[in-house]
C-alpha positions as CSV (number, residue, x, y, z in Angstrom):
1,M,-9.7,7.3,-1.5
2,L,-8.6,4.2,0.5
3,D,-7.9,4.8,4.2
4,R,-4.7,3.3,5.8
5,R,-5.3,4.2,9.4
6,P,-5.0,1.3,11.9
7,I,-8.3,-0.3,12.8
8,L,-9.5,-1.5,16.2
9,V,-12.4,-4.0,16.4
10,T,-13.4,-4.2,20.0
11,G,-16.4,-4.7,22.4
12,A,-17.0,-7.3,25.1
13,H,-15.4,-10.7,24.5
14,R,-17.7,-13.3,23.0
15,S,-19.4,-10.5,21.0
16,G,-18.4,-11.3,17.4
17,T,-15.2,-9.3,17.2
18,G,-13.4,-12.3,15.7
19,W,-16.0,-12.8,12.9
20,V,-16.3,-9.1,12.2
21,G,-12.5,-8.7,12.3
22,R,-11.9,-11.6,10.0
23,M,-14.4,-10.4,7.5
24,I,-12.9,-6.9,7.5
25,A,-9.5,-8.5,6.9
26,A,-10.9,-10.1,3.7
27,A,-10.6,-6.6,2.0
28,P,-8.7,-6.8,-1.3
29,S,-7.1,-3.4,-0.9
30,P,-5.4,-2.1,1.0
31,T,-4.2,-5.4,2.5
32,V,-5.5,-5.7,6.1
33,A,-3.1,-7.3,8.6
34,Y,-5.2,-9.2,11.2
35,L,-3.6,-9.0,14.7
36,W,-5.2,-11.2,17.3
37,E,-5.8,-9.7,20.8
38,P,-2.4,-8.0,21.4
39,F,-3.8,-6.8,24.8
40,S,-4.5,-10.4,25.9
41,R,-2.4,-11.9,28.6
42,F,-1.7,-14.7,26.0
43,H,-0.4,-12.5,23.2
44,R,3.0,-13.1,21.7
45,P,5.8,-10.8,22.9
46,G,7.3,-10.6,19.4
47,I,4.1,-8.9,18.2
48,L,3.7,-6.6,21.2
49,A,6.7,-6.5,23.7
50,V,4.5,-5.7,26.8
51,D,3.6,-8.0,29.6
52,F,0.0,-7.3,30.7
53,P,-0.6,-8.8,34.2
54,Y,-4.4,-8.2,34.1
55,W,-7.3,-9.1,31.9
56,F,-8.8,-5.9,30.5
57,P,-5.7,-3.7,31.1
58,Y,-6.4,0.0,31.4
59,V,-3.9,2.2,29.6
60,C,-4.0,6.0,29.6
61,K,-1.6,8.9,29.3
62,E,-0.8,8.6,33.0
63,N,0.5,5.0,32.8
64,Q,1.3,4.5,29.1
65,G,5.1,4.2,29.9
66,P,6.6,1.3,27.9
67,V,3.2,0.4,26.3
68,A,3.2,3.3,23.9
69,P,6.5,2.5,22.0
70,A,5.6,-1.2,21.9
71,V,2.3,-0.4,20.3
72,A,3.9,2.0,17.9
73,D,6.3,-0.8,16.9
74,M,3.5,-3.3,16.4
75,L,1.5,-0.9,14.2
76,A,4.6,-0.2,12.1
77,F,5.1,-4.0,11.8
78,R,8.5,-3.9,13.6
79,Y,8.7,-7.4,15.0
80,R,10.6,-8.0,18.3
81,P,12.5,-11.3,17.7
82,V,14.5,-11.1,20.9
83,A,11.4,-10.7,23.1
84,E,9.8,-13.7,21.3
85,L,12.9,-15.9,21.6
86,R,12.8,-15.5,25.3
87,S,9.3,-16.9,25.4
88,I,9.8,-20.0,23.2
89,R,9.0,-23.2,25.0
90,S,8.0,-25.6,22.3
91,S,8.3,-26.5,18.6
92,R,4.9,-24.9,18.1
93,D,6.3,-21.7,19.5
94,V,9.2,-21.9,17.0
95,G,6.8,-22.3,14.1
96,R,4.7,-19.3,15.3
97,F,7.9,-17.2,15.7
98,A,8.9,-17.9,12.1
99,R,5.3,-17.2,10.8
100,D,4.8,-14.0,12.7
101,W,8.2,-12.5,11.8
102,S,7.6,-13.4,8.2
103,D,4.1,-11.9,8.3
104,F,5.4,-8.6,9.8
105,A,8.1,-8.3,7.1
106,R,5.5,-8.9,4.4
107,W,3.0,-6.5,5.8
108,R,5.6,-3.8,6.3
109,R,6.7,-4.1,2.6
110,S,3.2,-4.0,1.3
111,G,2.0,-1.1,3.4
112,A,-0.7,-3.1,5.0
113,R,-3.3,-1.6,7.3
114,P,-3.1,-3.0,10.8
115,L,-6.4,-4.4,12.3
116,L,-6.4,-5.1,16.0
117,K,-9.1,-7.6,16.8
118,D,-9.2,-7.1,20.6
119,P,-12.1,-7.1,23.0
120,I,-9.5,-7.2,25.8
121,A,-8.4,-3.7,24.8
122,L,-11.9,-2.3,25.2
123,L,-11.1,-0.3,28.4
124,S,-8.0,1.1,26.7
125,A,-9.8,2.0,23.4
126,E,-9.8,5.8,24.0
127,W,-6.1,5.8,24.6
128,L,-5.4,3.7,21.6
129,A,-7.6,5.9,19.4
130,D,-6.2,9.2,20.6
131,T,-2.5,8.1,20.6
132,F,-2.4,6.3,17.3
133,D,-5.4,7.7,15.3
134,L,-7.2,4.4,15.2
135,D,-10.4,3.9,13.3
136,V,-12.6,2.2,16.0
137,T,-15.5,-0.3,15.5
138,V,-17.3,-1.4,18.7
139,L,-19.5,-4.5,18.8
140,I,-22.5,-4.7,21.1
141,R,-24.1,-8.1,22.0
142,H,-27.4,-9.0,23.5
143,P,-27.0,-9.5,27.3
144,A,-28.7,-12.9,27.3
145,A,-26.6,-14.1,24.4
146,F,-23.4,-12.9,26.2
147,V,-24.4,-14.6,29.5
148,N,-25.3,-17.8,27.7
149,S,-21.9,-17.8,25.8
150,L,-19.8,-17.4,28.9
151,T,-21.9,-19.9,30.8
152,Q,-21.8,-22.6,28.1
153,R,-18.0,-22.2,28.0
154,D,-17.5,-21.8,31.8
155,L,-15.5,-18.7,31.3
156,S,-14.8,-17.4,34.8
157,H,-13.4,-13.9,35.3
158,P,-10.9,-12.8,38.0
159,F,-12.6,-9.6,39.3
160,D,-9.6,-8.6,41.4
161,H,-7.9,-7.7,38.1
162,F,-10.1,-4.6,38.0
163,L,-9.4,-3.8,41.7
164,R,-5.6,-4.0,41.1
165,Q,-5.9,-1.2,38.5
166,P,-6.6,1.9,40.7
167,L,-6.6,4.2,37.7
168,L,-9.3,2.1,36.0
169,M,-11.4,2.0,39.2
170,R,-11.1,5.7,39.6
171,E,-11.7,6.7,36.0
172,S,-14.3,4.2,34.9
173,L,-15.5,1.5,37.3
174,A,-16.2,3.4,40.5
175,P,-20.0,2.8,40.2
176,F,-19.4,-0.9,40.2
177,E,-16.7,-1.0,43.0
178,E,-19.0,-2.6,45.7
179,E,-20.1,-5.4,43.4
180,I,-16.6,-6.0,42.0
181,R,-15.2,-6.3,45.6
182,A,-18.0,-8.7,46.5
183,F,-17.3,-10.9,43.5
184,S,-13.6,-10.8,44.1
185,E,-13.8,-11.8,47.7
186,D,-16.5,-14.5,47.2
187,P,-16.4,-15.9,43.7
188,R,-19.9,-16.3,42.2
189,P,-21.2,-18.7,39.5
190,V,-20.3,-17.9,35.9
191,F,-23.9,-17.0,35.2
192,D,-23.8,-14.2,37.8
193,Q,-20.3,-13.1,36.8
194,A,-21.4,-12.8,33.2
195,I,-24.2,-10.4,34.1
196,L,-21.9,-8.1,36.0
197,L,-19.3,-8.3,33.3
198,W,-21.9,-7.3,30.7
199,N,-22.9,-4.3,32.8
200,I,-19.3,-3.2,33.3
201,L,-18.2,-3.5,29.7
202,H,-21.4,-2.1,28.1
203,S,-21.4,0.8,30.5
204,A,-18.0,1.7,29.0
205,I,-19.5,1.2,25.5
206,Q,-22.5,3.4,26.5
207,R,-20.1,6.2,27.5
208,Y,-18.1,5.8,24.3
209,R,-21.2,6.0,22.2
210,A,-22.1,9.3,23.9
211,T,-18.6,10.9,23.6
212,R,-17.1,9.3,20.5
213,P,-19.4,10.2,17.5
214,D,-16.7,9.3,15.0
215,W,-16.6,5.6,16.2
216,L,-18.7,2.9,14.6
217,F,-21.0,1.1,17.0
218,L,-22.7,-2.1,15.7
219,R,-25.1,-4.5,17.4
220,L,-23.8,-8.0,16.5
221,E,-27.4,-9.1,15.8
222,D,-27.9,-6.4,13.1
223,V,-24.7,-7.5,11.3
224,A,-25.6,-11.2,11.6
225,R,-29.1,-10.7,10.1
226,D,-27.7,-8.8,7.0
227,P,-24.0,-9.7,6.7
228,I,-23.6,-8.5,3.1
229,G,-25.4,-5.2,3.5
230,S,-23.7,-4.6,6.9
231,F,-20.2,-5.3,5.7
232,R,-20.7,-3.1,2.6
233,E,-21.5,-0.2,5.0
234,I,-18.6,-1.2,7.3
235,Y,-16.1,-1.3,4.3
236,A,-17.4,2.1,3.1
237,R,-17.0,3.6,6.6
238,L,-13.5,2.2,6.9
239,G,-12.4,3.2,3.4
240,L,-11.9,-0.3,2.2
241,R,-12.7,-1.7,-1.3
242,F,-15.6,-4.2,-1.4
243,D,-15.5,-6.6,-4.4
244,A,-17.1,-9.8,-5.5
245,A,-14.5,-12.0,-3.9
246,T,-15.1,-10.2,-0.6
247,E,-18.8,-10.8,-0.8
248,Q,-18.2,-14.5,-1.5
249,T,-16.0,-14.8,1.5
250,I,-18.6,-13.1,3.8
251,S,-21.4,-15.3,2.4
252,A,-19.3,-18.4,3.0
253,H,-18.7,-17.4,6.6
254,S,-22.3,-16.6,7.4
255,D,-24.3,-19.0,5.3
256,A,-27.2,-21.0,6.6
257,S,-25.4,-24.2,5.7
258,N,-22.9,-23.5,8.5
259,S,-23.5,-24.6,12.1
260,A,-25.1,-22.0,14.4
261,E,-22.8,-23.0,17.2
262,V,-19.1,-23.9,16.9
263,E,-16.7,-25.4,19.4
264,D,-13.6,-23.7,18.2
265,P,-13.7,-20.0,19.0
266,A,-11.3,-19.3,16.2
267,D,-13.7,-20.7,13.6
268,A,-15.4,-17.8,11.9
269,R,-17.8,-19.9,9.9
270,R,-21.3,-20.1,11.2
271,D,-25.0,-19.6,10.4
272,S,-24.9,-16.0,11.4
273,R,-28.7,-15.5,11.5
274,A,-29.3,-18.6,13.6
275,S,-26.3,-18.0,15.9
276,I,-27.8,-14.9,17.4
277,E,-30.8,-16.8,18.8
278,T,-29.1,-19.8,20.4
279,W,-29.5,-18.3,23.9
280,R,-33.2,-18.8,23.6
281,R,-32.7,-22.6,23.5
282,H,-30.2,-22.7,26.3
283,L,-31.6,-20.3,28.9
284,S,-34.9,-20.9,30.8
285,P,-37.5,-18.2,31.0
286,E,-36.5,-17.6,34.6
287,Q,-32.9,-17.2,33.7
288,I,-33.8,-14.7,30.9
289,D,-35.9,-12.7,33.4
290,R,-32.9,-12.7,35.8
291,V,-30.6,-11.4,33.2
292,R,-33.0,-8.7,31.9
293,T,-33.8,-7.4,35.4
294,A,-30.1,-7.1,36.3
295,V,-29.0,-5.4,33.1
296,E,-32.1,-3.3,32.2
297,P,-30.7,0.2,33.2
298,I,-27.9,-0.2,30.6
299,A,-29.5,-2.7,28.2
300,K,-32.4,-0.4,27.4
301,E,-30.0,1.9,25.7
302,F,-29.2,-0.8,23.2
303,Y,-32.2,-3.2,23.1
304,S,-35.9,-2.8,23.1
305,D,-38.7,-5.0,24.4
306,A,-38.9,-6.7,21.0
307,D,-35.3,-8.0,21.4
308,W,-36.3,-10.1,24.4
């Protein structure tokens, strides 16, 4: 029997959520509606009529307020044209407005299954799952690969966004408060930021794995090494139909003829097997040792000596 519960694909950013989400959205039935990072600060208000002031917003019962009805509208494909109109600043925005409103109407008519591809929602995943009965898939990525990815793209993080969420600090990030304050007061190189971020985000994943046995936890490396076999299992777990066209789509987006590294983060085509090893070319042995030493207490729960 096909499952129509909403799907959340989350994990740390730069951990393959886009690739995995796009491949799940290739399901022939039921139709899967791919929603890009609605918890991002850059999301479109017509899709989710909430303004998130922080990266990695923490939503729970205590502060759900206007977020809950807005998420309910999104999952029911009730587009918010008035909210979107207020944000239009360019012709590109106008085109996106028309596209999104049309997509929502089509998905609502067809009874599509919403898929939230959203690493930024990681720290709100429990609230989303409990409030809206989401089927959750969590991606885990090797710490050195994560650090390399953020460093190569110079993706800095504003650590004060954690501190400005007292509920988050109290409920989840208290063990990291001293480090977070230090990084907030004295910004560090992206390499060091990425190490702390990996620890923060994967400590949450570690807790989820211990308390949420019904969620699906996947190492990106395992999916990348065997895309067809992995997605067959993912589809079966999510109650989606896997057919020949689906297999062809997944093969095309993971084939060795693709590049291992792509400039456009929205490009889901890559040599999946080669892509998981690029960190070995970019990081020096000394840098790898630094990463491993800093993450080992958490990383050992996900990766063995052989993975280094």
